[in-house]
N, C-alpha and C positions, 0 to 999 in steps of 0.2 A: 504494500500500500504506500503510495507516494502522494503527498499533499504539497502543493505549491502555495506559498504564502507571499503576498506582495501587496503593494498599493495598486490602485487602478492606473492604467496608462503606463505601466512599467514593462510591457513586453510579455505579459503572461499568456496572451492568446497565441502569439508567435511561438512561445515556448511550448505551449500545449499542442499546437498543430504539429510541431516537429517531433515531440516525444511520442504522441499516440500513433504516429506513423510507424513506430518500431513494432515489429511483429509480436513482441512479448508484452506490450503495454496496451491497456484498454481504458477508455473513458466511458462516461455514461452514454446510454443510447438515447435517453430522454431527460429533459429537465423542465421545470416550470419557468426557468429563467433563461438568460442568454448565455451563449458561449459554453454550453454544457456545464454550467456552474450549479452546484447543488445548494449552496447557502446553508448546508445542513446544520453546522454548529452555530451559526447566527440565528437561524430559526429556533434552535434549541435554547439559546440564551433568552430570546423573547418569550418563548413558551413557558419557561420556568421562572420568569420574573426576576432575573438577575438584577443586582443593585444598579441603579442608574449611573453611578459614578464609574462603573466598569465598562460602560459603553463610550464610544467616541464622543468627545465633547460633553460628557456627563449627561447625555440624553438617550434613553432607550431607543433602539433603532426603530424608526417610524415606517420603514418601507413596506411592511406587510399589513399595516393597519391594525396591529394588536395581536395578542397571544392566540386567539381563536383562529385568525387567518394564517398565522405562522404554522399552526398545526395542519390546517387545510393544505397549505403549500407543501409541507413535508410529506403528507400522505400522497398527494398528487405526484410528487417526484419519485417516491419509492415505488408506488404501484404503477407508475408509468414505465418503470424498468422491470418490475416484478409483479405482473398482474394478479398472481394468486396470493400475494402478501396480505395478511389480515392484520390491520393496525390494532395494537393493544389500546384499551381505553385509557390506561395510565400514560401520561405524557413522558415520564422518564423511561418507561419501558419502550414506548414508540421511538424515542430518540436512540436508545441503545440497539434495540432489535432491528429497526429500520436501517441503521447504518451498517450493522453487522451483515444484514441481508445483502446490501449493496456490495459490500466487500467480498462476500462469498460469491456473488454473481459475477463480478468483474475481475477479481484478482486471479487472472489465468495467464501468466503468474502475477502480473503487476496491474493494479488498479490505480489510475492517475486521476486526481481531482484538484481543481483550483477554484477558489472563491475569494476574490480580492477583498470582499467586505469583512472577512473573518479577522484578518490581522489588525484591522482598525479598531476592533472591539475586544478588549481583554476578557469581557464576559464570555465571548465565544471561544477565545484561545484557551481559557481556563478549562472549559468543558472538554475541548479537544484533548488537552493534556491529561485530564482525568481518564478519558477513554483509552488513551495510549497506555496508561498504567494498567488497565484492566484487560485489554484485548489480548488474544493469542496471535493476532496478525503482527507481522513484522512491519512496523510503520517507520517510514523515512520522510523527513521534511526537507524541502528546499526553499530557502529564502531568496527571493529575487529582488534586486535593488536597482533603481535607475536614478540618475542625476536629478535632483529636485527641480532644477531649472527646466529640464526637458519634460518632466512630468507635469509641471504647472502649465507649460506652454501647450502641451498636447491636450490637457484637460480643458483649458480655455477654448481651444479651437473646436473640440468635440462637444463639450457640455455647456460652454459659456460660463464656467466658474471663474470667480475672481482670484487671480494668482496670489495676490497678497494674503488673502484670508486662507486659501487652501494650503499654502506652504506650511502652516502650523499643523494642519492635519497630517501632512507628510512626516513632520517631525514626530508627532505622536505615534504614528504607525511604526516608524523605524526605531523609536525607543522600545516599543513592544518587541521588535525583532532583536534588538540588542539584549533585552532581558532574556529572550529565549536562548540566545547564544550562550549566556551565562548559566542557564538552567539545564541545558541538554548537552550530552557528549557529541563530539564531531561525527560519530557514526550515525547519530540520529538527525542532526541538522547540518545541512550544507548551505553556505551562502555563496551566491554568484551574482555578479553585476551584469546588467543588460549590455553595457558598453563592452565588456569583455567577451560576451557572446557574439556581438556584432564583429568585433575585431578578429576573432578566431572561432567560428562556429563549430568546426569539427573537433577541435581540442576541448572546447567547453562542454559539448555534449558527451564526449568521451569521459570527461570527469563526472558528469551527471550519471551516466550509465554505471560507472564504477561505484558511485555512491549508493545507487539503488540495487546493485548486484546483478546487472545484466550486461551482456556483451554489446558493444557499440556496433553499428553497421556502417559500411563505407560511405553511404550517402547522407548520414545524419548531419544536419546543419547546412546542407547544400542549397536549400531554398531561402535561406536568410540573407537579406541584403541590408545595406546601410543607408537606404535612400531617405529615411526620416530621421536619421541620427542627430544631425546638427541644425535642424530647421530653426530652432530657437535662436541660434547665434546669428542668423541672417535676417531675422524679422525685426525691422526698425520700430514696429509698433509694440513690440513686447518689451515692457519697461521694468519688469520685476528685478529688484535688487534683493537678494536673500537676506532675511533677518539673521543676525549673529547666532541666535539659538539654533536655527536650521543648519547653518554652516557647521556648528559644533557637532551636530548629529551626523551630518554628511561626511565629515572628516573621519569619523569612526569607521566608515566603510571604504576608506582609501581615496576619497575625492580630494584633489588638490585645490588651492585657492584659485588657480587658473580655471579649473573645471567649474568652479562655483561663481565665476564672475561673468555677468551679462554685459557684453560690450555696449548695449543700448540701455542699460539700467538707469533708472532715475535715482538721484541722491536719497539716501535713507532719511535725511532730515526733512524731506517733504512729507513724510508720513504716508499712511495708506490712502488709496483713492477714496473720495467722498462717497458714502452710501453704498448700498448693495443693489445689484440689478433686481428689478421687480420680476417675479416669476411670470412667464408668459403663458399663453393659452395651452401650449403643448405640455408645459410642466403640470398645470392643473389637470389636463386630460389624462396624462400618464399616472398621476396620483390617484385619480378616480378609478382608472382601469385596474391598477395594482392593489389598491387598498379596499376597494368595494366590489367592482364588477367581476373581476376574475375569481376572487374567493367565493362569491355567491354562486357563480356558474359552476365552479369545481364541486361545491357541496351538492348542488342539484344533480350533477352527473354521477356522483359517487354514492354508494350505499353506506359509506363510512363518514363519520364526522370527527 
């Protein structure tokens, strides 16, 4: 069992595509979410009412619309892959048995899963660690890191997020990863940078394969390109200058001051940009879809609640 932990926009989808092309690695066949992500441990954290301070920003994850919907999403994902799975009425049993069933179904021999939302929320990470202590599966984690300037630029372009605000989320996520590095032995957790994968894909995936105990293949990494690697450096409208707190965390992953300097960055003493963008119609539509419409539809289509 291999679980990839990362921030969003850090190259996890490219990593996933390359790894599950290996004949010994499988991902989910179905998920309620995008990019074959299960969100399993984040759903578990919402379902079990973990303390708010253990979630990103001190706020319980709102994306499912509550504990009942998180359970609905979990049942949908598990049964979407294992139609004869009967969900236990007890939430804790569903979390454990559902995940073990997925591992049994797809670990042939290696089951790969990535859900970037997990690392952002220690409430989810803690439940994952508890399961790792209890399961009989051999679980390996891979922590994927990308330059915070590149992550914020990519997030701004795709999601419209404010780079100044989001950089502190990057720092929070990667403090969680640094904590995991202290808590777990190297054979359990491997850290790798997106930039190193881009620089030498074959060598990078050979290291990943060695970490998870499978033989590499000659074509692993061959589809990876560097076409988006330095777009942030050449965008004159991208003005983020990283906060010193973010730079401290990034240095712990081997990034140099030059790596963390934006040639178009605005002076820090100008402070953050005024205000936050007002959520647009698409944002409201997606929230309604994910927090109300889809859970109701799933419950109507399933005999289980």
